[in-house]
C-alpha positions in Angstrom: 4.8 11.8 -6.0 6.9 14.6 -5.8 9.8 14.2 -3.4 8.3 16.7 -0.5 5.0 14.6 -1.1 7.3 11.5 -0.5 8.8 12.8 2.7 5.3 14.0 4.0 4.1 10.2 3.6 7.4 8.4 4.8 7.1 10.6 8.0 3.8 9.9 8.4 4.3 6.4 8.3 6.7 6.6 10.9 5.2 8.2 13.1 1.7 6.2 12.9 2.9 3.0 11.3 -0.4 2.3 8.9 -3.7 4.9 8.9 -6.7 3.4 10.2 -9.0 1.1 8.1 -11.3 4.4 6.1 -8.4 6.9 6.6 -6.2 7.7 3.4 -3.0 9.5 4.3 -0.8 7.0 3.3 -2.1 6.9 0.3 0.0 7.8 -3.3 -1.8 8.7 -6.3 -1.0 6.0 -9.2 -2.5 6.5 -12.8 -3.9 3.2 -13.2 -6.5 2.1 -15.9 -7.0 5.6 -17.3 -8.0 7.1 -14.1 -6.2 8.5 -10.7 -5.9 5.7 -8.3 -4.5 5.9 -4.6 -3.0 2.8 -3.6 -1.8 2.1 0.0 1.9 3.2 0.6 3.3 0.2 1.8 2.4 -2.0 -1.2 2.2 0.8 -4.0 5.6 -0.3 -4.8 4.0 -3.8 -6.2 0.7 -2.4 -7.3 3.0 -0.5 -10.3 5.1 -3.5 -11.2 2.3 -5.4 -11.5 0.2 -3.7 -14.0 3.8 -2.0 -15.5 3.9 -5.9 -16.3 0.2 -5.8 -18.2 -0.9 -7.3 -15.0 -3.9 -5.3 -14.5 -5.2 -4.3 -10.8 -8.6 -3.1 -10.0 -8.1 -2.9 -6.4 -6.1 -3.1 -3.3 -5.4 -2.8 0.6 -2.1 -3.2 2.9 -4.5 -4.0 5.6 -4.0 -1.2 7.7 -1.8 -3.3 10.2 -3.5 -6.4 9.7 -1.9 -8.8 7.3 -4.5 -11.1 7.5 -6.7 -8.9 4.9 -4.2 -7.6 2.9 -4.3 -7.9 -0.6 -4.3 -6.8 -4.4 -6.8 -8.0 -6.8 -6.2 -8.5 -10.4 -9.2 -8.0 -13.3 -9.0 -11.4 -13.9 -10.9 -12.3 -11.0 -7.6 -13.5 -9.1 -6.7 -12.4 -5.4 -2.8 -12.3 -4.5 -2.2 -11.8 -0.6 0.3 -10.1 0.4 2.7 -10.4 3.1 5.6 -8.7 4.6 5.5 -5.3 3.7 4.0 -3.6 7.0 5.5 -0.7 7.7 5.3 -1.0 11.4 8.0 -4.5 10.9 10.8 -2.2 8.8 10.7 0.9 10.5 10.1 0.4 14.3 11.7 -3.3 14.2 8.3 -5.2 15.3 7.8 -8.5 14.5 4.3 -7.7 13.5 1.6 -5.4 13.7 1.1 -2.1 15.5 3.9 -1.1 18.0 
């Protein structure tokens, strides 16, 4: 991601928190499994680290403000449940979810 695109994504996340389910404005492109995939910005670093370590991912979702559904699916069938990543908590000082 270019620096300009990263700034735009960061600005959008600060303004809106995470995007609603079905919107893709806060996703970043990432080459995974030989294809360019879109990954939710707030968990992209985790997905990248897993794949760099040879742990292949097949799907992921940040939960879009609902950490109870945030997950990263691995190619071997395991599912990682992701918590503590909600942008609203970090950027707005909120204790949970949408402001």
